[in-house]
PLY file of the C-alpha trace (Angstrom):
ply
format ascii 1.0
element vertex 59
property float x
property float y
property float z
element edge 58
property int vertex1
property int vertex2
end_header
-6.55 -6.60 -22.58
-6.01 -4.92 -19.23
-8.82 -3.07 -17.48
-8.35 0.54 -16.42
-7.62 -0.47 -12.82
-5.06 -3.06 -13.95
-3.36 -0.41 -16.09
-3.28 1.90 -13.07
-1.71 -0.87 -10.98
0.98 -1.54 -13.60
1.71 2.19 -13.90
1.95 2.62 -10.13
4.28 -0.37 -9.89
6.53 1.12 -12.58
6.60 4.52 -10.88
7.27 2.88 -7.52
10.19 0.80 -8.81
11.68 3.61 -10.87
11.63 6.14 -8.06
12.83 3.51 -5.58
15.91 2.94 -7.73
16.60 6.68 -7.70
16.15 6.90 -3.92
18.49 3.93 -3.39
21.16 5.42 -5.65
21.03 8.82 -3.94
20.85 7.38 -0.42
20.09 10.67 1.32
17.73 10.53 4.32
15.88 13.57 2.96
15.32 11.80 -0.37
14.07 8.68 1.43
11.65 10.75 3.51
10.35 12.61 0.45
10.03 9.33 -1.46
8.12 7.67 1.36
5.69 10.55 1.78
5.16 10.80 -1.98
4.49 7.07 -2.36
1.98 7.09 0.51
0.13 10.02 -1.07
0.26 8.46 -4.54
-0.95 5.05 -3.38
-3.66 6.60 -1.22
-4.86 8.75 -4.10
-4.97 5.73 -6.39
-7.02 3.78 -3.84
-9.49 6.63 -3.48
-9.77 6.91 -7.26
-10.28 3.17 -7.65
-12.85 3.06 -4.88
-14.89 5.94 -6.28
-14.74 4.87 -9.90
-16.38 1.46 -9.37
-20.17 1.49 -9.56
-21.91 0.37 -6.37
-23.03 -3.24 -6.24
-26.76 -3.81 -6.48
-28.18 -6.49 -4.19
0 1
1 2
2 3
3 4
4 5
5 6
6 7
7 8
8 9
9 10
10 11
11 12
12 13
13 14
14 15
15 16
16 17
17 18
18 19
19 20
20 21
21 22
22 23
23 24
24 25
25 26
26 27
27 28
28 29
29 30
30 31
31 32
32 33
33 34
34 35
35 36
36 37
37 38
38 39
39 40
40 41
41 42
42 43
43 44
44 45
45 46
46 47
47 48
48 49
49 50
50 51
51 52
52 53
53 54
54 55
55 56
56 57
57 58
């Protein structure tokens, strides 16, 4: 069974590959720019979520 973070990683990979295929097929510079900005924001948001959802380690 996958953990929540592993599920998020699989989902992000699917979204990345699916939208990449669309951007490649369209081939417009505007689409590539929008795709790049969106993927940076999406990946950054996922990293922030993952970082804040883990409990702090106790020493």
